[in-house]
Wavefront OBJ file of the C-alpha trace (Angstrom):
o trace
v 20.164 98.999 141.980
v 18.142 97.640 139.061
v 20.226 94.481 138.875
v 19.785 93.896 142.600
v 16.002 94.100 142.220
v 16.071 91.586 139.389
v 18.196 89.185 141.447
v 15.783 89.412 144.350
v 12.875 88.716 142.013
v 14.727 85.724 140.493
v 15.493 84.237 143.891
v 11.921 84.790 144.974
v 10.606 82.844 141.991
v 12.846 79.947 143.030
v 11.582 80.117 146.631
v 7.953 80.225 145.522
v 8.478 77.228 143.261
v 10.114 75.354 146.103
v 7.278 76.196 148.470
v 4.697 74.802 146.055
v 6.749 71.625 145.621
v 6.078 70.855 149.293
v 2.312 70.848 148.658
v 2.353 67.198 147.662
v -1.162 65.955 148.451
v -4.467 67.248 147.125
v -7.199 67.265 149.761
v -10.869 68.032 149.177
v -12.949 69.872 151.751
v -14.915 66.857 152.940
v -11.757 64.760 153.063
v -10.168 67.498 155.185
v -13.086 67.325 157.618
v -12.723 63.541 157.865
v -8.979 63.829 158.495
v -9.350 66.475 161.190
v -12.128 64.362 162.726
v -9.811 61.356 162.937
v -6.842 63.376 164.166
v -8.511 65.564 166.829
v -7.481 64.578 170.341
v -9.891 67.187 171.710
v -12.768 65.395 169.990
v -11.575 62.062 171.362
v -11.578 63.507 174.874
v -15.025 65.026 174.322
v -16.315 61.646 173.110
v -15.035 59.893 176.222
v -16.482 62.616 178.459
v -19.874 62.163 176.795
v -19.633 58.405 177.270
v -18.921 58.942 180.980
v -21.882 61.310 181.224
v -24.150 58.684 179.700
v -22.791 56.053 182.057
v -23.447 58.326 185.037
v -26.942 58.996 183.704
v -27.716 55.271 183.517
v -26.279 54.614 186.975
v -28.267 57.473 188.505
v -31.386 56.458 186.590
v -31.218 53.020 188.205
v -31.147 54.601 191.669
v -33.999 56.963 190.738
v -36.203 54.036 189.701
v -36.029 52.750 193.261
v -36.842 56.114 194.867
v -39.229 57.479 192.237
v -37.873 61.001 192.759
v -38.984 63.337 189.989
v -36.584 65.976 191.308
v -33.594 63.634 190.987
v -34.815 62.518 187.561
v -34.940 66.120 186.339
v -31.440 66.799 187.642
v -30.191 63.673 185.912
v -31.853 64.632 182.600
v -30.505 68.150 182.876
v -26.953 66.903 183.277
v -27.224 64.637 180.231
v -28.815 67.360 178.077
v -25.964 69.738 178.879
v -23.334 67.042 178.251
v -24.804 66.104 174.865
v -25.076 69.759 173.865
v -21.468 70.368 174.876
v -20.366 67.412 172.749
v -22.352 68.621 169.727
v -20.721 72.033 170.093
v -17.281 70.367 170.137
v -18.091 68.473 166.935
v -19.474 71.553 165.214
v -16.544 73.703 166.311
v -14.115 71.205 164.766
v -15.992 71.222 161.436
v -16.258 75.009 161.424
v -12.550 75.476 162.197
v -11.511 72.964 159.527
v -13.668 74.546 156.829
v -12.536 78.032 157.839
v -8.854 77.014 157.609
v -9.461 75.303 154.269
v -11.055 78.411 152.810
v -8.298 80.576 154.265
v -5.670 78.420 152.570
v -7.443 78.737 149.214
v -7.640 82.521 149.546
v -3.965 82.698 150.491
v -3.076 80.643 147.408
v -5.122 83.013 145.260
v -3.394 86.028 146.810
v 0.018 84.541 146.037
v -0.971 83.978 142.414
v -2.182 87.573 142.138
v 1.078 88.863 143.655
v 3.086 86.809 141.161
v 1.226 88.426 138.280
v 1.713 91.851 139.860
v 5.441 91.214 140.038
v 5.482 90.283 136.357
v 3.768 93.585 135.565
v 6.127 95.620 137.748
v 9.135 93.925 136.171
v 7.963 94.866 132.683
v 7.288 98.432 133.787
v 10.735 98.658 135.345
v 12.393 97.440 132.156
v 10.407 99.957 130.112
v 11.365 102.865 132.370
v 15.001 101.750 132.280
v 14.979 101.882 128.453
v 13.206 105.253 128.465
v 15.831 106.660 130.847
v 18.598 105.443 128.528
v 16.938 107.202 125.574
v 16.339 110.364 127.603
v 12.539 110.145 127.623
v 12.262 109.570 131.392
v 14.219 110.935 134.344
v 16.350 109.141 136.889
v 13.706 109.986 139.489
v 11.134 108.038 137.480
v 13.485 105.063 137.487
v 13.964 105.282 141.257
v 10.234 105.420 141.840
v 9.577 102.448 139.568
v 12.401 100.503 141.205
v 10.811 101.199 144.591
v 7.438 99.976 143.337
v 9.072 96.822 141.985
v 10.908 96.140 145.245
v 7.709 96.627 147.246
v 5.952 94.071 145.071
v 8.831 91.631 145.549
v 8.528 91.816 149.306
v 4.724 91.662 149.188
v 5.081 88.465 147.181
v 7.532 87.104 149.731
v 5.064 87.924 152.526
v 2.285 86.121 150.630
v 4.563 83.122 150.166
v 5.330 83.032 153.883
v 1.629 83.320 154.709
v 0.884 80.365 152.448
v 3.605 78.234 154.004
v 2.441 79.115 157.519
v -1.237 78.473 156.751
v -0.337 75.247 154.979
v 1.770 74.037 157.890
v -0.989 74.766 160.397
v -3.475 72.924 158.217
v -1.085 69.984 157.772
v -0.800 69.703 161.553
v -4.565 69.851 161.993
v -5.140 67.069 159.464
v -2.305 64.915 160.779
v -0.531 64.744 157.401
v 3.172 64.267 156.745
v 3.227 66.901 153.989
v 1.419 70.178 153.411
v -1.755 69.555 151.356
v -2.979 71.645 148.467
v -6.629 72.454 148.044
v -9.270 72.162 145.367
v -9.738 75.834 144.512
v -12.929 75.241 142.569
v -14.917 74.937 145.790
v -14.911 78.715 146.146
v -15.956 79.333 142.577
v -18.876 76.887 142.506
v -21.727 77.435 144.937
v -25.479 76.920 144.835
v -27.261 79.201 147.358
v -29.728 77.456 149.651
v -33.264 78.790 150.078
v -34.220 79.006 153.768
v -37.587 80.346 154.871
v -37.221 82.814 157.746
v -40.341 81.753 159.668
v -39.517 78.067 159.344
v -35.936 78.703 160.467
v -36.963 80.676 163.543
v -39.476 78.013 164.551
v -36.976 75.160 164.222
v -34.207 77.125 165.927
v -36.375 77.892 168.948
v -37.508 74.267 169.158
v -33.866 73.156 169.095
v -32.534 75.734 171.563
v -30.917 73.741 174.369
v -30.752 76.790 176.615
v -34.558 77.009 176.623
v -34.884 73.303 177.427
v -32.480 73.766 180.329
v -34.489 76.720 181.654
v -37.699 74.676 181.460
v -36.114 71.891 183.518
v -34.873 74.457 186.026
v -38.394 75.869 186.326
v -39.792 72.437 187.067
v -37.083 71.895 189.676
v -37.990 75.211 191.339
v -41.685 74.215 191.378
v -40.908 70.880 193.023
v -38.624 72.592 195.534
v -41.366 75.043 196.491
v -44.058 72.352 196.732
v -41.842 70.294 199.001
v -41.301 73.293 201.248
v -45.057 73.883 201.464
v -45.732 70.275 202.447
v -43.509 70.455 205.511
v -42.929 72.959 208.256
v -40.766 75.621 206.602
v -39.819 79.025 208.025
v -41.676 81.882 206.341
v -38.508 83.547 205.053
v -37.233 80.308 203.542
v -40.580 79.750 201.874
v -40.575 83.285 200.500
v -37.081 82.725 199.132
v -38.210 79.583 197.287
v -41.179 81.491 195.859
v -38.734 84.131 194.632
v -36.582 81.410 193.105
v -39.624 80.096 191.242
v -40.378 83.565 189.884
v -36.742 83.952 188.833
v -36.971 80.619 187.000
v -40.071 81.850 185.130
v -38.375 85.115 184.245
v -35.279 83.255 183.104
v -37.370 81.306 180.609
v -38.867 84.504 179.241
v -35.476 86.192 179.025
v -33.808 83.170 177.461
v -36.551 82.896 174.846
v -36.265 86.605 174.034
v -32.474 86.401 173.801
v -32.690 83.313 171.600
v -35.222 84.915 169.243
v -33.019 87.998 168.943
v -29.905 85.893 168.314
v -31.626 83.725 165.726
v -33.006 86.796 163.969
v -29.485 88.221 163.806
v -28.224 84.945 162.357
v -30.901 84.991 159.678
v -30.193 88.641 158.887
v -26.520 87.744 158.493
v -27.501 84.907 156.182
v -29.582 87.261 154.036
v -26.695 89.752 153.853
v -24.254 86.995 152.927
v -26.522 85.859 150.063
v -26.797 89.429 148.777
v -23.033 89.923 149.004
v -22.508 86.640 147.179
v -24.814 87.706 144.365
v -23.142 91.116 144.066
v -19.656 89.578 144.057
v -20.808 87.124 141.401
v -22.080 89.924 139.188
v -18.795 91.806 139.582
v -16.857 88.666 138.718
v -18.921 88.167 135.559
v -18.261 91.785 134.588
v -14.525 91.366 135.224
v -14.479 88.191 133.110
v -16.205 89.955 130.217
v -13.840 92.929 130.429
v -10.849 90.611 130.489
v -12.090 88.746 127.403
v -12.341 92.079 125.572
v -8.796 93.050 126.598
v -7.499 89.647 125.478
v -9.062 90.069 122.014
v -7.823 93.644 121.747
v -4.287 92.567 122.673
v -4.397 89.837 120.036
v -5.390 92.482 117.455
v -2.529 94.736 118.552
v -4.820 97.317 120.138
v -3.594 96.673 123.689
v -0.200 96.055 125.257
v 0.963 93.116 127.347
v 0.900 95.464 130.336
v -2.779 96.204 129.687
v -3.401 92.477 129.592
v -1.591 91.959 132.897
v -3.522 94.794 134.546
v -6.758 93.197 133.362
v -5.654 89.787 134.601
v -4.812 91.210 138.034
v -8.222 92.865 138.164
v -9.894 89.567 137.273
v -7.917 87.783 139.972
v -9.051 90.385 142.485
v -12.676 89.832 141.457
v -12.226 86.073 141.889
v -10.768 86.654 145.345
v -13.675 88.898 146.320
v -16.163 86.316 145.074
v -14.326 83.532 146.887
v -14.320 85.574 150.094
v -18.082 86.076 149.685
v -18.523 82.310 149.241
v -16.399 81.746 152.341
v -18.583 84.101 154.392
v -21.747 82.568 152.958
v -20.804 79.022 153.932
v -19.826 80.009 157.465
v -23.096 81.893 157.998
v -24.962 78.931 156.517
v -23.291 76.801 159.183
v -24.699 79.206 161.788
v -28.164 78.638 160.337
v -27.972 74.851 160.446
v -26.294 74.780 163.841
v -29.066 76.961 165.271
v -31.580 74.394 164.029
v -29.757 71.665 165.960
v -27.945 70.003 163.067
v -24.588 68.250 163.176
v -22.324 70.322 160.916
v -20.388 67.309 159.680
v -23.575 65.927 158.145
v -24.447 69.384 156.813
v -20.998 69.759 155.228
v -21.434 66.459 153.392
v -24.629 67.836 151.824
v -23.796 71.453 150.989
v -20.078 71.382 150.151
v -19.371 70.312 146.598
v -15.806 68.953 146.718
l 1 2 3 4 5 6 7 8 9 10 11 12 13 14 15 16 17 18 19 20 21 22 23 24 25 26 27 28 29 30 31 32 33 34 35 36 37 38 39 40 41 42 43 44 45 46 47 48 49 50 51 52 53 54 55 56 57 58 59 60 61 62 63 64 65 66 67 68 69 70 71 72 73 74 75 76 77 78 79 80 81 82 83 84 85 86 87 88 89 90 91 92 93 94 95 96 97 98 99 100 101 102 103 104 105 106 107 108 109 110 111 112 113 114 115 116 117 118 119 120 121 122 123 124 125 126 127 128 129 130 131 132 133 134 135 136 137 138 139 140 141 142 143 144 145 146 147 148 149 150 151 152 153 154 155 156 157 158 159 160 161 162 163 164 165 166 167 168 169 170 171 172 173 174 175 176 177 178 179 180 181 182 183 184 185 186 187 188 189 190 191 192 193 194 195 196 197 198 199 200 201 202 203 204 205 206 207 208 209 210 211 212 213 214 215 216 217 218 219 220 221 222 223 224 225 226 227 228 229 230 231 232 233 234 235 236 237 238 239 240 241 242 243 244 245 246 247 248 249 250 251 252 253 254 255 256 257 258 259 260 261 262 263 264 265 266 267 268 269 270 271 272 273 274 275 276 277 278 279 280 281 282 283 284 285 286 287 288 289 290 291 292 293 294 295 296 297 298 299 300 301 302 303 304 305 306 307 308 309 310 311 312 313 314 315 316 317 318 319 320 321 322 323 324 325 326 327 328 329 330 331 332 333 334 335 336 337 338 339 340 341 342 343 344 345 346 347 348 349 350 351 352 353 354 355
């Protein structure tokens, strides 16, 4: 049973090495965004749809100039506003998805590395228990339990390897590459938090809220519709209905503004939490690094075993993963902040992402 476990571990090391050999091209985060931008058929379709919307706007605008209809002009503006907002959302969604996949790939790579170190530790423990059983200091049950722990780690490592291959393949497809790329891991270990004033954010977000602009146009349309009805002979019930529609349009503005303020406040609260989590994860990482340095020195002096060193290294890797996950969450919430203020996330990514 012990030999079988060692064979599985040996084969797994070969498979892991082979999987990494397929990661033949290093891609930075901003390069990944550019590649997905160039390769996205959905974005190409969205671009053409926006172009058609602008063409329709110009054609309709020419007709409106002859009639001078404010109502038709508002409808035309409303259609273009919604089309441009839909396109911006498509662009931002592509950037967000690309960055999210990039971060996910980094975290999966880090998990695989941690599992490899865990397997090294379990292998050493298994060999120690095997020797202790032979000398009569441990029981056969202890050996079985340690063998089970070793086998579990082997299969956890295999699962991590499969996750990395799957994530890498999905990312390769998204970027339009021939081979699976490998990432620049440093992006999740180097981050400079951005200072964003809450009041300034809320003001800019409300000013940029397309849904409020749409409601304002709809209110003006309802006012024109009612005024037209009053200028001609209109049945009383129809007139009352148009008055109700105008009141609904007013209420919709109020409700939309309230909903937007609440949503933007939630976004800012999430941003504040993400910054706090990032700081806490950074402090824990610093503590783990210091502890690991102590263990390294103690092992060099013969005061600690190799197993102690491996345990410390695994703990440090876990702290790095936690910090990287906090950076991941921070960046994605920061995207929410900038998107709420009406920014194009591709331009934002060029400014805030380091690699």
